[in-house]
TIRO-2110 file (N, C-alpha, C; in Angstrom, 1 decimal):
// TIRO-2110
-83.7, 82.5, 41.4, N, 1, A
-83.8, 81.0, 41.7, CA, 1, A
-83.6, 80.3, 40.4, C, 1, A
-84.3, 80.8, 39.4, N, 2, A
-84.2, 80.0, 38.2, CA, 2, A
-82.8, 80.1, 37.7, C, 2, A
-81.9, 81.2, 37.9, N, 3, A
-80.6, 81.2, 37.3, CA, 3, A
-79.9, 80.2, 37.9, C, 3, A
-80.0, 79.9, 39.5, N, 4, A
-79.2, 79.1, 40.1, CA, 4, A
-79.5, 77.5, 39.7, C, 4, A
-80.8, 77.4, 39.3, N, 5, A
-81.1, 76.1, 38.7, CA, 5, A
-80.4, 75.9, 37.4, C, 5, A
-80.5, 76.9, 36.5, N, 6, A
-79.8, 76.8, 35.2, CA, 6, A
-78.4, 76.4, 35.4, C, 6, A
-77.8, 77.1, 36.4, N, 7, A
-76.4, 77.1, 36.6, CA, 7, A
-75.9, 75.6, 37.0, C, 7, A
-76.7, 75.0, 37.9, N, 8, A
-76.8, 73.7, 38.4, CA, 8, A
-76.7, 72.7, 37.1, C, 8, A
-77.7, 72.8, 36.3, N, 9, A
-77.9, 72.0, 35.3, CA, 9, A
-76.7, 72.0, 34.3, C, 9, A
-76.3, 73.4, 34.0, N, 10, A
-75.0, 73.5, 33.3, CA, 10, A
-74.0, 72.8, 33.9, C, 10, A
-73.6, 72.8, 35.2, N, 11, A
-72.6, 72.3, 35.9, CA, 11, A
-72.7, 70.8, 35.8, C, 11, A
-73.8, 70.2, 35.9, N, 12, A
-74.1, 68.7, 35.6, CA, 12, A
-73.8, 68.2, 34.3, C, 12, A
-74.1, 69.1, 33.4, N, 13, A
-73.9, 68.7, 31.9, CA, 13, A
-72.3, 68.8, 31.6, C, 13, A
-71.5, 69.7, 32.3, N, 14, A
-70.1, 69.7, 32.2, CA, 14, A
-69.4, 68.4, 32.6, C, 14, A
-70.0, 68.1, 33.8, N, 15, A
-69.5, 67.0, 34.8, CA, 15, A
-69.7, 65.7, 34.0, C, 15, A
-71.0, 65.6, 33.4, N, 16, A
-71.2, 64.4, 32.5, CA, 16, A
-70.3, 64.2, 31.4, C, 16, A
-69.9, 65.4, 30.6, N, 17, A
-69.2, 65.3, 29.3, CA, 17, A
-67.8, 65.1, 29.9, C, 17, A
-67.3, 65.5, 31.0, N, 18, A
-65.9, 65.3, 31.4, CA, 18, A
-65.7, 63.8, 31.8, C, 18, A
-66.5, 63.2, 32.3, N, 19, A
-66.6, 61.8, 32.8, CA, 19, A
-66.4, 60.9, 31.4, C, 19, A
-67.0, 61.3, 30.3, N, 20, A
-66.9, 60.7, 29.1, CA, 20, A
-65.9, 61.1, 28.0, C, 20, A
-65.1, 62.1, 28.6, N, 21, A
-64.0, 62.8, 27.6, CA, 21, A
-62.7, 61.8, 27.7, C, 21, A
-62.7, 60.9, 26.9, N, 22, A
-61.6, 59.9, 27.0, CA, 22, A
-60.3, 60.5, 26.3, C, 22, A
-59.2, 59.7, 26.6, N, 23, A
-57.9, 60.2, 26.0, CA, 23, A
-57.9, 60.4, 24.4, C, 23, A
-58.6, 59.2, 23.9, N, 24, A
-58.9, 59.2, 22.4, CA, 24, A
-59.8, 60.3, 21.9, C, 24, A
-60.5, 60.7, 22.7, N, 25, A
-61.2, 62.0, 22.3, CA, 25, A
-60.4, 63.1, 22.3, C, 25, A
-59.7, 63.2, 23.4, N, 26, A
-58.9, 64.6, 23.7, CA, 26, A
-57.7, 64.4, 22.4, C, 26, A
-57.3, 63.4, 22.2, N, 27, A
-56.3, 63.4, 21.0, CA, 27, A
-57.1, 63.8, 19.6, C, 27, A
-58.2, 63.3, 19.4, N, 28, A
-59.0, 63.9, 18.2, CA, 28, A
-59.2, 65.3, 18.3, C, 28, A
-59.6, 66.0, 19.4, N, 29, A
-59.8, 67.2, 19.4, CA, 29, A
-58.6, 68.1, 19.2, C, 29, A
-57.3, 67.7, 19.9, N, 30, A
-56.0, 68.2, 19.5, CA, 30, A
-55.7, 68.1, 18.2, C, 30, A
-55.8, 66.8, 17.5, N, 31, A
-55.5, 66.8, 15.9, CA, 31, A
-56.6, 67.7, 15.2, C, 31, A
-57.6, 67.9, 15.5, N, 32, A
-58.6, 68.6, 14.8, CA, 32, A
-58.3, 70.2, 14.7, C, 32, A
-57.9, 70.6, 16.0, N, 33, A
-57.5, 71.9, 16.1, CA, 33, A
-56.2, 72.2, 15.4, C, 33, A
-55.1, 71.2, 15.3, N, 34, A
-53.9, 71.1, 14.6, CA, 34, A
-54.3, 71.3, 13.1, C, 34, A
-55.1, 70.6, 12.7, N, 35, A
-55.6, 70.5, 11.3, CA, 35, A
-55.8, 72.1, 10.7, C, 35, A
-56.8, 72.5, 11.5, N, 36, A
-57.3, 74.1, 11.1, CA, 36, A
-56.0, 75.0, 11.2, C, 36, A
-55.3, 75.0, 12.1, N, 37, A
-54.1, 76.0, 12.5, CA, 37, A
-53.2, 75.7, 11.0, C, 37, A
-53.0, 74.3, 10.7, N, 38, A
-52.0, 74.1, 9.6, CA, 38, A
-52.5, 74.4, 8.3, C, 38, A
-54.0, 74.1, 8.2, N, 39, A
-54.6, 74.6, 6.9, CA, 39, A
-54.5, 76.0, 6.6, C, 39, A
-54.8, 76.7, 7.8, N, 40, A
-54.5, 78.2, 7.5, CA, 40, A
-53.4, 78.6, 7.1, C, 40, A
-52.2, 77.7, 7.2, N, 41, A
-50.8, 78.2, 6.8, CA, 41, A
-50.5, 77.4, 5.5, C, 41, A
-51.5, 76.8, 4.8, N, 42, A
-51.3, 75.9, 3.8, CA, 42, A
-50.3, 74.8, 3.9, C, 42, A
-50.2, 74.3, 5.1, N, 43, A
-49.2, 73.1, 5.5, CA, 43, A
-49.8, 71.8, 5.1, C, 43, A
-49.4, 71.1, 4.2, N, 44, A
-50.0, 69.9, 3.8, CA, 44, A
-50.1, 69.0, 4.8, C, 44, A
-49.4, 69.0, 5.8, N, 45, A
-49.7, 68.1, 7.0, CA, 45, A
-50.9, 68.2, 7.7, C, 45, A
-51.7, 69.1, 7.3, N, 46, A
-53.1, 69.4, 7.8, CA, 46, A
-54.0, 68.1, 7.6, C, 46, A
-53.5, 67.6, 6.5, N, 47, A
-54.6, 66.4, 5.9, CA, 47, A
-54.3, 65.2, 6.8, C, 47, A
-53.3, 64.8, 6.9, N, 48, A
-52.8, 63.7, 7.9, CA, 48, A
-53.5, 63.7, 9.3, C, 48, A
-53.4, 65.0, 9.9, N, 49, A
-53.9, 65.2, 11.1, CA, 49, A
-55.4, 65.1, 11.1, C, 49, A
-56.0, 65.6, 10.1, N, 50, A
-57.5, 65.5, 10.0, CA, 50, A
-57.8, 64.1, 9.9, C, 50, A
-57.1, 63.4, 8.9, N, 51, A
-57.4, 61.9, 8.7, CA, 51, A
-57.3, 61.1, 10.1, C, 51, A
-56.5, 61.4, 10.9, N, 52, A
-56.3, 60.7, 12.1, CA, 52, A
-57.4, 60.9, 13.2, C, 52, A
-57.6, 62.5, 13.1, N, 53, A
-58.8, 62.8, 14.0, CA, 53, A
-60.1, 62.2, 13.7, C, 53, A
-60.2, 62.3, 12.4, N, 54, A
-61.5, 61.7, 11.9, CA, 54, A
-61.8, 60.2, 12.0, C, 54, A
-60.8, 59.4, 12.0, N, 55, A
-60.5, 58.1, 12.1, CA, 55, A
-61.2, 57.8, 13.5, C, 55, A
-60.4, 58.6, 14.5, N, 56, A
-60.7, 58.3, 16.0, CA, 56, A
-62.3, 58.7, 16.3, C, 56, A
-62.8, 59.9, 15.6, N, 57, A
-64.1, 60.3, 15.8, CA, 57, A
-65.0, 59.1, 15.1, C, 57, A
-64.8, 58.5, 14.1, N, 58, A
-65.5, 57.6, 13.5, CA, 58, A
-65.8, 56.4, 14.5, C, 58, A
-64.8, 55.9, 15.0, N, 59, A
-64.7, 54.8, 15.9, CA, 59, A
-65.4, 55.0, 17.2, C, 59, A
-65.3, 56.3, 17.7, N, 60, A
-66.0, 57.0, 18.8, CA, 60, A
-67.4, 56.9, 18.8, C, 60, A
-67.9, 57.5, 17.5, N, 61, A
-69.4, 57.7, 17.3, CA, 61, A
-70.0, 56.4, 16.9, C, 61, A
-69.3, 55.3, 16.3, N, 62, A
-69.7, 54.0, 16.1, CA, 62, A
-70.1, 53.3, 17.4, C, 62, A
-69.1, 53.4, 18.5, N, 63, A
-69.4, 52.8, 19.6, CA, 63, A
-70.3, 53.4, 20.5, C, 63, A
-70.6, 54.8, 20.2, N, 64, A
-71.5, 55.4, 20.7, CA, 64, A
-72.9, 55.3, 20.3, C, 64, A
-73.1, 54.3, 19.3, N, 65, A
-74.2, 54.2, 18.5, CA, 65, A
-74.9, 55.5, 17.8, C, 65, A
-73.9, 56.2, 17.3, N, 66, A
-74.3, 57.4, 16.3, CA, 66, A
-73.8, 56.8, 15.0, C, 66, A
-74.5, 56.1, 14.2, N, 67, A
-74.0, 55.6, 13.0, CA, 67, A
-74.0, 56.8, 11.8, C, 67, A
-74.7, 57.8, 11.8, N, 68, A
-74.7, 58.8, 10.8, CA, 68, A
-73.6, 59.8, 11.2, C, 68, A
-73.1, 59.9, 12.5, N, 69, A
-71.8, 60.8, 12.7, CA, 69, A
-70.8, 59.9, 12.4, C, 69, A
-70.8, 58.7, 12.6, N, 70, A
-69.7, 57.7, 12.1, CA, 70, A
-69.5, 57.7, 10.6, C, 70, A
-70.4, 57.9, 9.9, N, 71, A
-70.5, 57.8, 8.3, CA, 71, A
-70.0, 59.3, 8.0, C, 71, A
-70.4, 60.2, 8.7, N, 72, A
-69.7, 61.7, 8.3, CA, 72, A
-68.3, 61.8, 8.5, C, 72, A
-67.8, 61.1, 9.5, N, 73, A
-66.4, 61.1, 9.7, CA, 73, A
-65.5, 60.3, 8.9, C, 73, A
-66.3, 59.3, 8.4, N, 74, A
-65.7, 58.4, 7.2, CA, 74, A
-65.6, 59.4, 6.0, C, 74, A
-66.6, 60.0, 5.6, N, 75, A
-66.4, 60.9, 4.5, CA, 75, A
-65.2, 62.0, 4.6, C, 75, A
-65.0, 62.4, 5.9, N, 76, A
-64.1, 63.3, 6.2, CA, 76, A
-62.7, 62.7, 6.0, C, 76, A
-62.6, 61.5, 6.4, N, 77, A
-61.3, 60.7, 6.1, CA, 77, A
-61.1, 60.7, 4.5, C, 77, A
-62.1, 60.3, 4.0, N, 78, A
-61.9, 60.4, 2.4, CA, 78, A
-61.4, 61.6, 2.0, C, 78, A
-62.0, 62.8, 2.3, N, 79, A
-61.7, 64.1, 2.0, CA, 79, A
-60.2, 64.5, 2.3, C, 79, A
-59.7, 63.9, 3.6, N, 80, A
-58.4, 64.2, 3.9, CA, 80, A
-57.4, 63.7, 3.1, C, 80, A
-57.8, 62.3, 2.5, N, 81, A
-56.8, 61.7, 1.8, CA, 81, A
-56.8, 62.6, 0.3, C, 81, A
-58.0, 63.0, -0.1, N, 82, A
-58.1, 63.8, -1.4, CA, 82, A
-57.4, 65.2, -1.1, C, 82, A
-57.5, 65.7, -0.2, N, 83, A
-56.7, 67.0, 0.2, CA, 83, A
-55.3, 66.9, 0.3, C, 83, A
-54.9, 65.7, 0.8, N, 84, A
-53.3, 65.5, 0.9, CA, 84, A
-52.9, 65.3, -0.5, C, 84, A
-53.5, 64.6, -1.2, N, 85, A
-53.1, 64.5, -2.7, CA, 85, A
-53.1, 65.8, -3.6, C, 85, A
-54.2, 66.4, -3.3, N, 86, A
-54.4, 67.5, -4.2, CA, 86, A
-53.4, 68.6, -3.7, C, 86, A
-53.3, 68.9, -2.6, N, 87, A
-52.2, 69.9, -2.2, CA, 87, A
-50.9, 69.6, -2.6, C, 87, A
-50.4, 68.4, -2.6, N, 88, A
-49.2, 67.9, -3.2, CA, 88, A
-49.1, 67.8, -4.7, C, 88, A
-50.0, 67.2, -5.4, N, 89, A
-49.8, 66.9, -6.7, CA, 89, A
-50.3, 67.7, -7.9, C, 89, A
-51.5, 68.3, -7.4, N, 90, A
-52.1, 69.0, -8.6, CA, 90, A
-51.6, 70.4, -8.9, C, 90, A
-51.3, 70.8, -10.0, N, 91, A
-51.0, 72.2, -10.5, CA, 91, A
-51.9, 73.2, -10.4, C, 91, A
-51.8, 74.4, -10.1, N, 92, A
-52.6, 75.5, -10.3, CA, 92, A
-53.5, 75.6, -11.6, C, 92, A
-54.6, 76.1, -11.9, N, 93, A
-55.3, 76.2, -13.0, CA, 93, A
-54.5, 77.4, -13.8, C, 93, A
-53.9, 78.5, -13.1, N, 94, A
-53.3, 79.4, -14.0, CA, 94, A
-52.2, 78.9, -14.8, C, 94, A
-51.3, 77.8, -13.8, N, 95, A
-50.0, 77.4, -14.4, CA, 95, A
-50.4, 76.5, -15.5, C, 95, A
-51.4, 75.6, -15.5, N, 96, A
-51.9, 74.8, -16.5, CA, 96, A
-52.3, 75.6, -17.7, C, 96, A
-53.0, 76.6, -17.5, N, 97, A
-53.4, 77.4, -18.8, CA, 97, A
-52.4, 78.1, -19.6, C, 97, A
-51.4, 78.6, -18.7, N, 98, A
-50.4, 79.3, -19.4, CA, 98, A
-49.2, 78.7, -19.6, C, 98, A
-49.3, 77.3, -19.5, N, 99, A
-47.9, 76.4, -19.7, CA, 99, A
-46.7, 76.8, -18.9, C, 99, A
-46.9, 77.5, -17.9, N, 100, A
-45.7, 77.8, -17.1, CA, 100, A
-45.2, 76.7, -16.2, C, 100, A
-44.4, 77.0, -15.4, N, 101, A
-43.9, 76.0, -14.4, CA, 101, A
-45.1, 75.4, -13.5, C, 101, A
-45.0, 74.0, -13.5, N, 102, A
-46.0, 73.4, -12.5, CA, 102, A
-45.8, 73.9, -11.1, C, 102, A
-47.0, 74.5, -10.6, N, 103, A
-46.9, 74.8, -9.0, CA, 103, A
-48.1, 74.1, -8.4, C, 103, A
-47.9, 74.2, -7.0, N, 104, A
-49.0, 73.6, -6.3, CA, 104, A
-50.3, 74.2, -6.4, C, 104, A
-51.3, 73.6, -6.1, N, 105, A
-52.8, 74.3, -6.2, CA, 105, A
-52.7, 75.6, -5.4, C, 105, A
-53.2, 76.6, -6.2, N, 106, A
-53.1, 78.0, -5.5, CA, 106, A
-54.5, 78.4, -4.9, C, 106, A
-54.4, 79.2, -4.0, N, 107, A
-55.6, 79.9, -3.5, CA, 107, A
-56.4, 80.6, -4.4, C, 107, A
-57.6, 80.4, -4.6, N, 108, A
-58.5, 81.2, -5.5, CA, 108, A
-59.9, 81.4, -5.1, C, 108, A
-60.6, 82.2, -5.8, N, 109, A
-62.0, 82.6, -5.5, CA, 109, A
-63.0, 82.1, -6.3, C, 109, A
-64.3, 82.1, -5.9, N, 110, A
-65.4, 81.7, -6.8, CA, 110, A
-66.2, 83.0, -7.1, C, 110, A
-66.8, 83.1, -8.1, N, 111, A
-67.8, 84.3, -8.3, CA, 111, A
-69.1, 84.0, -7.6, C, 111, A
-69.8, 85.2, -7.5, N, 112, A
-70.9, 85.1, -6.8, CA, 112, A
-72.1, 84.1, -7.4, C, 112, A
-72.1, 84.0, -8.7, N, 113, A
-73.1, 83.0, -9.4, CA, 113, A
-72.6, 81.7, -8.9, C, 113, A
-71.5, 81.3, -8.7, N, 114, A
-70.9, 79.9, -8.5, CA, 114, A
-71.4, 79.6, -7.0, C, 114, A
-71.2, 80.7, -6.0, N, 115, A
-71.5, 80.5, -4.7, CA, 115, A
-73.2, 80.3, -4.5, C, 115, A
-73.9, 81.1, -5.3, N, 116, A
-75.2, 81.1, -5.3, CA, 116, A
-75.9, 79.6, -5.6, C, 116, A
-75.2, 78.9, -6.7, N, 117, A
-75.7, 77.6, -6.8, CA, 117, A
-75.3, 76.6, -5.9, C, 117, A
-74.0, 77.1, -5.3, N, 118, A
-73.4, 75.9, -4.3, CA, 118, A
-74.5, 76.1, -3.1, C, 118, A
-74.8, 77.2, -2.6, N, 119, A
-75.8, 77.4, -1.5, CA, 119, A
-77.1, 76.9, -1.6, C, 119, A
-77.4, 77.0, -2.9, N, 120, A
-78.8, 76.6, -3.2, CA, 120, A
-78.8, 75.1, -3.0, C, 120, A
-77.7, 74.4, -3.7, N, 121, A
-77.8, 72.9, -3.5, CA, 121, A
-77.7, 72.6, -2.0, C, 121, A
-76.8, 73.4, -1.2, N, 122, A
-76.7, 72.9, 0.2, CA, 122, A
-78.1, 73.1, 1.0, C, 122, A
-78.8, 74.3, 0.6, N, 123, A
-80.2, 74.3, 1.1, CA, 123, A
-81.1, 73.1, 0.6, C, 123, A
-81.1, 72.8, -0.4, N, 124, A
-82.0, 71.7, -1.0, CA, 124, A
-81.6, 70.4, -0.3, C, 124, A
-80.2, 70.2, 0.0, N, 125, A
-79.9, 68.9, 0.6, CA, 125, A
-80.4, 69.0, 2.1, C, 125, A
-80.2, 70.2, 2.7, N, 126, A
-80.6, 70.4, 4.1, CA, 126, A
-82.0, 69.9, 4.3, C, 126, A
-82.8, 70.5, 3.4, N, 127, A
-84.2, 70.2, 3.7, CA, 127, A
-84.7, 68.9, 3.3, C, 127, A
-83.9, 68.3, 2.5, N, 128, A
-84.3, 66.9, 2.1, CA, 128, A
-83.8, 65.9, 3.3, C, 128, A
-82.6, 66.1, 3.9, N, 129, A
-82.2, 65.2, 4.9, CA, 129, A
-82.9, 65.7, 6.3, C, 129, A
-83.3, 67.0, 6.4, N, 130, A
-83.9, 67.4, 7.6, CA, 130, A
-85.4, 66.8, 7.4, C, 130, A
-85.9, 66.7, 6.4, N, 131, A
-87.3, 66.2, 6.3, CA, 131, A
-87.2, 64.5, 6.7, C, 131, A
-86.1, 63.9, 6.2, N, 132, A
-86.1, 62.6, 6.6, CA, 132, A
-85.7, 62.2, 7.9, C, 132, A
-84.9, 63.1, 8.7, N, 133, A
-84.6, 63.1, 10.0, CA, 133, A
-86.0, 63.3, 10.9, C, 133, A
-86.7, 64.1, 10.3, N, 134, A
-88.0, 64.6, 10.9, CA, 134, A
-89.2, 63.3, 10.9, C, 134, A
-89.1, 62.7, 9.6, N, 135, A
-89.9, 61.6, 9.5, CA, 135, A
-89.5, 60.4, 10.4, C, 135, A
-88.4, 60.1, 10.5, N, 136, A
-87.9, 59.1, 11.2, CA, 136, A
-87.6, 59.4, 12.6, C, 136, A
-87.8, 60.7, 13.3, N, 137, A
-87.7, 61.1, 14.5, CA, 137, A
-86.2, 60.6, 14.9, C, 137, A
-85.2, 61.1, 14.0, N, 138, A
-83.8, 60.7, 14.4, CA, 138, A
-83.0, 61.7, 14.9, C, 138, A
-83.5, 62.9, 15.2, N, 139, A
-82.8, 64.0, 15.7, CA, 139, A
-83.5, 65.0, 16.4, C, 139, A
-82.9, 65.5, 17.6, N, 140, A
-83.7, 66.5, 18.4, CA, 140, A
-83.9, 67.7, 17.6, C, 140, A
-83.0, 68.2, 16.8, N, 141, A
-83.0, 69.4, 16.0, CA, 141, A
-82.9, 69.0, 14.3, C, 141, A
-83.9, 68.3, 13.7, N, 142, A
-83.4, 67.8, 12.5, CA, 142, A
-82.8, 68.7, 11.4, C, 142, A
-83.6, 69.9, 11.2, N, 143, A
-83.0, 70.7, 10.1, CA, 143, A
-81.6, 71.4, 10.4, C, 143, A
-81.5, 71.8, 11.7, N, 144, A
-80.2, 72.4, 12.2, CA, 144, A
-79.3, 71.3, 12.0, C, 144, A
-79.4, 70.0, 12.5, N, 145, A
-78.6, 69.0, 12.5, CA, 145, A
-78.1, 68.5, 11.0, C, 145, A
-79.0, 68.7, 9.9, N, 146, A
-78.8, 68.4, 8.6, CA, 146, A
-78.1, 69.3, 8.1, C, 146, A
-78.3, 70.8, 8.3, N, 147, A
-77.7, 71.8, 7.7, CA, 147, A
-76.2, 71.8, 8.0, C, 147, A
-75.9, 71.6, 9.4, N, 148, A
-74.6, 71.5, 9.9, CA, 148, A
-73.7, 70.3, 9.1, C, 148, A
-74.5, 69.3, 8.9, N, 149, A
-73.7, 68.1, 8.4, CA, 149, A
-73.5, 68.3, 6.8, C, 149, A
-74.6, 68.8, 6.2, N, 150, A
-74.5, 69.0, 4.7, CA, 150, A
-73.6, 70.1, 4.4, C, 150, A
-73.6, 71.1, 4.9, N, 151, A
-72.6, 72.3, 4.6, CA, 151, A
-71.2, 72.0, 5.1, C, 151, A
-70.9, 71.3, 6.3, N, 152, A
-69.7, 71.0, 6.6, CA, 152, A
-69.0, 69.9, 5.4, C, 152, A
-69.8, 69.1, 5.1, N, 153, A
-69.5, 68.2, 4.0, CA, 153, A
-68.9, 69.0, 2.6, C, 153, A
-69.8, 69.9, 2.3, N, 154, A
-69.5, 70.6, 1.0, CA, 154, A
-68.4, 71.6, 1.3, C, 154, A
-68.1, 72.0, 2.6, N, 155, A
-67.2, 73.1, 2.7, CA, 155, A
-65.8, 72.4, 2.8, C, 155, A
-65.9, 71.4, 3.4, N, 156, A
-64.6, 70.4, 3.4, CA, 156, A
-64.0, 70.4, 1.8, C, 156, A
-64.9, 70.1, 1.0, N, 157, A
-64.5, 69.8, -0.5, CA, 157, A
-63.9, 71.2, -0.9, C, 157, A
-64.6, 72.4, -0.5, N, 158, A
-63.8, 73.6, -0.9, CA, 158, A
-62.6, 74.0, -0.3, C, 158, A
-62.4, 73.5, 0.9, N, 159, A
-61.0, 73.7, 1.6, CA, 159, A
-60.1, 72.8, 0.9, C, 159, A
-60.5, 71.6, 0.4, N, 160, A
-59.5, 71.0, -0.3, CA, 160, A
-58.9, 71.3, -1.6, C, 160, A
-60.0, 72.2, -2.3, N, 161, A
-59.8, 73.0, -3.5, CA, 161, A
-59.2, 74.2, -3.3, C, 161, A
-58.8, 74.6, -1.9, N, 162, A
-58.4, 75.8, -1.6, CA, 162, A
-59.2, 77.1, -2.3, C, 162, A
-60.4, 77.1, -1.9, N, 163, A
-61.5, 78.1, -2.3, CA, 163, A
-61.3, 79.1, -1.2, C, 163, A
-61.0, 80.3, -1.4, N, 164, A
-60.7, 81.3, -0.2, CA, 164, A
-62.0, 81.3, 0.6, C, 164, A
-63.2, 81.5, -0.2, N, 165, A
-64.5, 81.7, 0.7, CA, 165, A
-64.6, 80.6, 1.7, C, 165, A
-64.0, 79.4, 1.5, N, 166, A
-64.2, 78.3, 2.5, CA, 166, A
-64.3, 78.5, 3.8, C, 166, A
-63.4, 79.5, 4.2, N, 167, A
-63.2, 79.9, 5.7, CA, 167, A
-64.5, 80.7, 6.1, C, 167, A
-65.1, 81.4, 5.1, N, 168, A
-66.3, 82.3, 5.7, CA, 168, A
-67.4, 81.3, 6.0, C, 168, A
-67.4, 80.2, 4.8, N, 169, A
-68.5, 79.2, 5.3, CA, 169, A
-68.5, 78.6, 6.7, C, 169, A
-67.2, 78.3, 7.0, N, 170, A
-66.8, 77.8, 8.3, CA, 170, A
-67.4, 78.6, 9.4, C, 170, A
-66.9, 79.8, 9.3, N, 171, A
-67.3, 80.7, 10.2, CA, 171, A
-69.0, 80.5, 10.4, C, 171, A
-69.7, 80.6, 9.5, N, 172, A
-71.2, 80.5, 9.5, CA, 172, A
-71.5, 79.0, 10.1, C, 172, A
-71.0, 78.1, 9.4, N, 173, A
-71.2, 76.7, 9.9, CA, 173, A
-71.0, 76.3, 11.5, C, 173, A
-69.8, 76.9, 11.9, N, 174, A
-69.6, 76.8, 13.3, CA, 174, A
-70.4, 77.5, 14.1, C, 174, A
-70.9, 78.6, 13.7, N, 175, A
-71.9, 79.4, 14.6, CA, 175, A
-73.1, 78.6, 14.8, C, 175, A
-73.7, 78.0, 13.7, N, 176, A
-74.9, 77.0, 13.9, CA, 176, A
-74.5, 75.9, 14.6, C, 176, A
-73.3, 75.3, 14.5, N, 177, A
-72.8, 74.0, 15.2, CA, 177, A
-72.8, 74.5, 16.6, C, 177, A
-72.2, 75.6, 17.1, N, 178, A
-72.4, 75.9, 18.5, CA, 178, A
-73.7, 75.9, 19.1, C, 178, A
-74.8, 76.3, 18.2, N, 179, A
-76.1, 76.4, 18.8, CA, 179, A
-76.6, 75.1, 18.7, C, 179, A
-76.4, 74.2, 17.9, N, 180, A
-76.8, 72.8, 17.8, CA, 180, A
-76.3, 72.0, 18.9, C, 180, A
-75.1, 72.0, 19.3, N, 181, A
-74.5, 71.3, 20.2, CA, 181, A
-74.8, 71.8, 21.6, C, 181, A
-75.0, 73.1, 21.9, N, 182, A
-75.3, 73.7, 23.2, CA, 182, A
-76.9, 73.4, 23.5, C, 182, A
-77.5, 73.4, 22.6, N, 183, A
-79.2, 73.3, 22.6, CA, 183, A
-79.4, 71.7, 22.9, C, 183, A
-78.6, 70.7, 22.4, N, 184, A
-78.8, 69.3, 22.5, CA, 184, A
-77.9, 68.8, 23.6, C, 184, A
-77.4, 69.6, 24.7, N, 185, A
-76.7, 69.1, 25.6, CA, 185, A
-75.4, 68.5, 25.7, C, 185, A
-74.4, 69.4, 24.7, N, 186, A
-73.1, 69.0, 24.5, CA, 186, A
-72.2, 70.3, 24.7, C, 186, A
-72.1, 70.7, 26.0, N, 187, A
-71.5, 72.2, 26.1, CA, 187, A
-70.1, 72.1, 25.8, C, 187, A
-69.3, 71.1, 26.1, N, 188, A
-67.9, 71.0, 25.8, CA, 188, A
-67.8, 71.0, 24.2, C, 188, A
-68.4, 70.2, 23.6, N, 189, A
-68.3, 70.2, 22.2, CA, 189, A
-68.8, 71.6, 21.5, C, 189, A
-69.8, 72.1, 22.0, N, 190, A
-70.1, 73.6, 21.8, CA, 190, A
-68.9, 74.7, 22.0, C, 190, A
-68.1, 74.3, 23.1, N, 191, A
-67.1, 75.2, 23.3, CA, 191, A
-65.9, 75.0, 22.3, C, 191, A
-65.6, 73.8, 21.9, N, 192, A
-64.8, 73.5, 21.0, CA, 192, A
-65.1, 74.2, 19.4, C, 192, A
-66.3, 74.2, 19.1, N, 193, A
-66.7, 74.8, 18.0, CA, 193, A
-66.5, 76.4, 18.2, C, 193, A
-66.5, 76.9, 19.2, N, 194, A
-66.3, 78.1, 19.6, CA, 194, A
-64.9, 78.6, 19.0, C, 194, A
-63.9, 77.8, 19.6, N, 195, A
-62.4, 77.9, 19.2, CA, 195, A
-62.5, 77.5, 17.7, C, 195, A
-63.1, 76.7, 17.1, N, 196, A
-63.0, 76.4, 15.6, CA, 196, A
-63.4, 77.9, 14.9, C, 196, A
-64.6, 78.5, 15.4, N, 197, A
-65.0, 79.7, 14.8, CA, 197, A
-63.8, 80.8, 14.9, C, 197, A
-63.1, 80.9, 16.1, N, 198, A
-62.1, 81.8, 16.3, CA, 198, A
-60.8, 81.5, 15.1, C, 198, A
-60.6, 80.2, 15.1, N, 199, A
-59.6, 79.8, 14.0, CA, 199, A
-60.0, 80.0, 12.7, C, 199, A
-61.2, 79.9, 12.3, N, 200, A
-61.7, 80.0, 10.9, CA, 200, A
-61.5, 81.5, 10.5, C, 200, A
-61.7, 82.6, 11.5, N, 201, A
-61.3, 84.0, 11.4, CA, 201, A
-59.8, 84.0, 10.9, C, 201, A
-59.0, 83.4, 11.7, N, 202, A
-57.5, 83.4, 11.8, CA, 202, A
-57.2, 82.7, 10.1, C, 202, A
-57.7, 81.7, 9.8, N, 203, A
-57.4, 81.1, 8.5, CA, 203, A
-57.9, 82.1, 7.3, C, 203, A
-59.0, 82.6, 7.6, N, 204, A
-59.6, 83.3, 6.5, CA, 204, A
-58.6, 84.6, 6.3, C, 204, A
-58.0, 85.2, 7.3, N, 205, A
-57.1, 86.3, 7.3, CA, 205, A
-55.8, 85.8, 6.7, C, 205, A
-55.6, 84.8, 7.0, N, 206, A
-54.1, 84.0, 6.5, CA, 206, A
-54.1, 84.0, 4.9, C, 206, A
-55.3, 83.2, 4.5, N, 207, A
-55.4, 82.9, 3.2, CA, 207, A
-55.7, 84.2, 2.4, C, 207, A
-56.3, 85.2, 2.9, N, 208, A
-56.4, 86.5, 2.3, CA, 208, A
-55.4, 87.2, 1.9, C, 208, A
-54.3, 87.4, 2.9, N, 209, A
-53.1, 87.6, 2.7, CA, 209, A
-52.2, 87.0, 1.7, C, 209, A
-52.2, 85.6, 1.7, N, 210, A
-51.5, 84.7, 0.7, CA, 210, A
-52.1, 85.0, -0.7, C, 210, A
-53.4, 85.1, -0.7, N, 211, A
-54.0, 85.4, -2.2, CA, 211, A
-53.5, 86.8, -2.7, C, 211, A
-53.5, 87.6, -1.9, N, 212, A
-53.2, 89.1, -2.3, CA, 212, A
-51.7, 89.0, -2.8, C, 212, A
-50.8, 88.2, -2.1, N, 213, A
-49.4, 88.1, -2.5, CA, 213, A
-49.3, 87.3, -3.7, C, 213, A
-50.1, 86.2, -4.0, N, 214, A
-50.4, 85.5, -5.1, CA, 214, A
-50.4, 86.6, -6.4, C, 214, A
-51.5, 87.3, -6.2, N, 215, A
-51.9, 88.1, -7.3, CA, 215, A
-50.9, 89.2, -7.6, C, 215, A
-50.1, 89.6, -6.7, N, 216, A
-49.2, 90.8, -7.1, CA, 216, A
-47.8, 90.2, -7.3, C, 216, A
END
């Protein structure tokens, strides 16, 4: 009996989500998926796709009275512009250090120590923002909400810098995002992040192969 009730509630959630799934949201989702696919292949047009997608989401969340999510997408817009500039203009560190021909920014890795500091910063910011969300009762799941937001912002920066491990970060972040959106009543959004999770594995494999080709 309880299973039938849960199935009915889930069906109602999907119906509500579909009623509010506008053409603009569909465009934003499509461009977001295109961004991940192109980023995995190091196609610079990933960043314009991300810019337009996040611009649409910024307006959608603002009109939906979600100012923090709107501000987060404003940050993503800035990072999209930064990624576009960086992937086209900046030389790789190796080329600059050896005075060889200037090349586009290359895929590279970070050491464990640097990742440890990066994760520690993310955890500190997560607990700080989570504490504020708890204090002001501004989120259903304050610490999970804060963690997904903080690490998404930080990992977008790593993606722009072509840090190989950024895809592993996305796999973990998307796992938590699925839990967040599913438990707060957004099943369609949760399903979209399941797709993002699969694309993150694809991106990690593609970048790993390209990184090995660079080093040889």
